[in-house]
N, C-alpha and C positions, 0 to 999 in steps of 0.2 A: 440249108444255107447257113454259112458261118455267121456268128454274131460279130458285128462291126467292132473292131478293137478301139475305135475312137469314141464309143459310147461310154459316158460316165453318169450313172444314175444320180450322183450327188449334185450334178449341174441343174437338175430339174426339181429336186426336193426343196421345199421351203426351208430357209435357214433355221427357223425356230424348231422345225422337226428334226433337223440334223443335230441340234444341241439338246434335244429332249431327253430327259431322264425318265424312262417309262415307269409306270406304277408296277411294282412287283406284288402279285397276288400270292395268297398262301399256297396255292398249288404249283407255283413255279419250281419249288424245291422238292417237296415230298407229297406223295399222293396215296400212300398205303400205310396201314397200321391204325392205331387209335388216333383219330384226327381231331385235335383240340386246338387248332391254330387259326381257323377261319371264322370263328364266331357263328358257325352254323348251329342249327337246333339238333342236338344229338338224339332227341326223342323222336325225330322223324316228322313227316307231314301230319297235319291235324286230321286228315282223313286218308283212307287208303285208296290208291289208284292202281287198278289192275290193267296191265298191258300183257296180253296173251297172244301166242302165235296162232295164226289161222292158216291151216293147210301145210302139210309137212313139206319142208324144204322150199316153200315159195317165198318166205321172208316177209309175208304180209303181217301187219299187226292190227289187232283189234283194241280200240281205246274204250275202256269202260270207266265211267265216273258217275258221281251222283248228279252231275250236270245233265241237262237235256242233250240228246244226240244232235250233232251238227252235220251239215253237208259241207265237207271239207273242200269241195270244188268251188265254193263261194267264199268271197272275202269276208272277214269278220266286221263287226260293227267298229268303225274307225274310232269311235269315242268311248266304247266300252260302257254304255249307259247302264246296263244291268249290274255290272260290277260296281259302278259308282253309286248306284242306289243302295247297295248293301254296305259299302263303305260309309255312306251317310248315316245309315242306321246304327252302325257300330260306333261312329264318331259323331254324335248328335250335335256337337258344338259347331260343326261345319255348316255354313249357311245353306248350301244347295249343291246339286251335282255340277252346276256351272262353275263351281269353285274347285273342282277336282280335275287334275290332269293325270293320265296314265302313260307311263313310259316303259321302255325295255330295261328294267332295273332302274335303281336310283341313279346310276351313272349316266343314263341317257337324259334323265331329268336335269342333272347337273350340267351336262354338255349343252342341252337346249337353252338353259337360262343364260349361259355365257354367250352363246351364238346369237341370241336375239337381243341381248342388252349391250354387250361390249364390242366396241369397234377395234378390230385388230390393229396393232401397232400404235394405238392411241390410249386406250382405257386400261384400267387396272382393277384387280380384286384384292380384298383383304382376307388373310387367313390368320388363325390364332394357334400356332404350333405349341405343343404337339397335337396334330389333328389328322383327319383322313387325307391320304396322299393324293386322291384323285382331283381335289380342288386345284392343286398346283399343276398336275398333269394336263387337265383340261384347259387351264389357262395357257400353258405353254403351247399346246396344239393349236389354240386359236390366236396365238401371238398377242397375248394379254399379259401385262405385268402383274407381279404378285407382291403385295405389301404385307410384311409379317409383323404382327403385334403379338408376341408370345403370351400365353396364359401365365397367371401367377402360379409358379410351381413350388414355391417354398412350402414345406410341410406336406407336400403331395396333394395340395388343394385343387390345383388345375381349374381355377375359376378365371373369369374374364378380368383383364386389366382395363376396366371400363374407361377410366380417364385417358389412358394412352390410346385406346381405340378411338374415342371421340376426337381427340386432338389430331390423330393421323387422318381420320375420315374427313373432318372439316377442313383440314389443311391441304388436302390433295383432291381437287375436283375430278381427277381422272378415275378415282375409285367409284365403281358403279355397283359392286356387290360385296357384301360382308358375309363370309361363310362362318357359321357357328355350328358346332356339333354337340348335341345334347340328347342323351348321354354321349360323352366324347369317345372317340376311338383314336388312340388306345387308352385313354384316361379312365373311361367308365364313369365319368362325372356328369351328373345332371346340373345344368347351368341354372343359376338363380333367376327367378322371374323378375325381381327388381332390377337386376343387371341388364337383362334383355330389354326391359321397358326403358331404361335409361338410354340405351343405344337408339331405340326407336324414337324416343322423344328428344333426341339430341339436336335435331335439325339436319341430320344426314338425309340427303335427297335420293340416294340410291336404294337398292333392294337389300334387306336383311333376310338371309336364308337360315333357317334352323333345321338341321338334318337330324331326324329322330328315328334312325334305324332301330334303336334299342329301347324305345320309350315304354314298351309293354313290360319291361323288367324293372321299372322304377317303382319303389314303394309308393302307394297311393297317398300316404301321409306326407310324403316329401314333395310330390308334384305330379303333373299330368301333361298331356300333349299341349304344346303351344298353338295348336290349331284353334284353340278357344279364342286366341287374340286376332285371328285373321279378319274378322268382321270389324274389329276396332282399329286395326292398322293396315291400310292398303299397301304399305311398303314392306309387309312381312310375307314370307313364303315359307311353308313347312314341307319337308320331304319325309315320307315314310316308305316302308317296303314290306313285301310279303315274305322276304327271305329269312327273317330271324325268328320272331315269335310264332309265326305260322309254319315254320319249317319247310318253306317252299322256295329255297334259293334257286332251284333248277328251273322254275318257270319264268324267272327274270321279269318280275313286275314291280315297278316303282310307282309311288303315288306322290303327286305334288298337290299342295293345298294353298290357295291364295285367292286374290281378287278375281272376279269373273273376267275382268278386262285382261289381266295378265294371262290367265288360263286360255282365253281366246286367242291371244297372240301365239302362245305355245302350240295350240292346236293348228293354227294356220301354218306354222313353220315346220311342224314335224313331218316325217315321212308318212305317206298314207298306209294305213293298215299295219303299223309298225308292231303292235302287240297281236300275237297270233290267236286264232280261234281256240286252240288247245289251252294256251295260257289263260285266256279269259274264262273258259269253261272251268278249269281247275280253281281259279280265283273265286269264281261265283260260288262253287261248291264249298270252298273253304270258308267263305263269308256267310254261310247259313247261320241261323241263330245257334243251332246245336254245336257247330264247329267253332264258332267264336267263343262259346263257353268252354269248349275243350281247350282251345288255345290259351285261355286265361288260366285254366287249371294246370296246363303244362308249364306255362310261364311261372306260375306260383311254385311248382315243383323245382324248377331250375333255380329260382331265387332261394328256396329253402336249402337246396344243395350248396349254393354259393355261400349263404350266410351261416348255416348251421354245421356244415361239414368241411367244405374245401378251404375256406379262409382260416378257421381255427386249426385245421390239420397242417396247412402250409406254414403257419406261424410257429409250429412246434419243430420244424425241420432245422437242422444245422445250416448255417450260412444264409438263412432267410432273415433279413432285417425287418421287413414290414411289407404289408400290402398297401400300395399307394393308390391314390385316386378315390373316387366317390363310391365305387362298387355298386353302381346303379345299372349295370348291363349284364349280359350273359357271359361275362368273362371277368377275370381279375388280373391285375398288374402286380407281379411279384418281384421284389427287389432283393438282390443277393450281395453279400459282403464277404470279404476275405477274413482270415483268422484275426487280423488286426482291426476289424470293423470298418474297413474302407470299402466303398461301393466298388463292385468288381464286374466289369463287362466280360472279363475272361471267364469267370465262373459261369455266368449266364450263357455265354456263347458256347462254351464247351459242353455244358449240360444240354443245351438245345440240340447240338449236333449228335451227341452220344445217344440221347433218347430217340431221335429220329432215325439215325442210321443203324443202330444196334439193338434198340429196345422196342421198336414198333410203336412209339409214342411221339406224336407231332404237336408241338406247341409253337409259339411265334416269338422270335427274338426281336425285342424293341429297344435294345440298348443304344442304338444310334439316334433315336429320337430325342429332341430337346426335352430335358427334365425327366427322361426315362432311363438314365444311365443304370446299367446293371439289372435290367428288367427283362422278364419273360411275360408275355401275355398268354394266359391259359383260359381257353374256352371252358365253360361249365358243361361237362358231359353228363351221361347217365351216372347213377350211383356206382356202378361197376367200373366205369371208365375213370371216374374221379378217384376211386380207391386205387386203381392201377397206377395213375400218375403220381399220387402221393407216395405209394409204396416204392415205386421206381426212383423217385427223386430222393427219398429218404436213404435208400441204399447207396445211390451214387454220391450224394452229398456227404454221407458219413465216411466215405473213402478219401475225402479231401482233408489234408492236415489242418 
């Protein structure tokens, strides 16, 4: 039967979706080579998962992990209680498992918060650019306005403009959520505790969310997870993930930490059994005492590669002016200048494309983000990968007049 020529899909799509600028993930452009663009853990998972073929040609798979075997014809625990118990052991400042929410990656946690708190077409959220792009995308999908209060970018500090944030939040009752990223993406900056406390103590009656995807790469003498403040501030919610320090981006498990009341509302609203049995099994195994210690050793190795090799070597390259941001994550933000010392998006973009298309090295161009002009974001890889990116960049940058 022929499709009716009178049908127009745009007539039934919500207007905010038609205008939506989708989030572009690192794999949209390049997926082969040395991948230092998505802030994954190049050292791999904290434990080995074996998936082997069973029966020649039948395509069946056998899942082997350190977790207990499961009957996959049964639905998983909808609340992931065993995983939460292990998270609680790893993060002892969390009051209890009733304060933990599990989602399909941090992005589902972000989306769920907007869906249960913000009324479409009426409410707003605050973001502090440059920051993670999904906050804006989720707001647009849910027909929620976005109020921008940029970070203080002078000197590459990327810290909160607290006075401006408080003024905007108290002056606009439509704002229901303030999104903070610590350490920031793409800034790599750990936000100061005194600044976050000022926002929480300001009289703002909405929710303050601190997204901590990279918290395990922060020097302990600089700071720690703000989950420690959840019992003190019911208006605080903290997001973490298994994707970065645990090297488990593929299992898509995000963790939300907040008041038991808010977690209860999230559990009521989420899809049933949203986190799969396999994801829960892998997460449970990764959160064993042995593997948590391994995660911390791997994170320390990544920090060592960041501080002792990659940053010093990048600073020796021609056309590199500085590494900006706080350098508290598993990536660095590298700024490029031309021969006259002017910040150059062209050099950054040309270098990004040449490395990805002809050199087998993929980093992330961030020159279009506020305060990140002329910048590439480079994930910390293994020692061999870091040397490869430095050597390649040295060769290519030396050819620029």
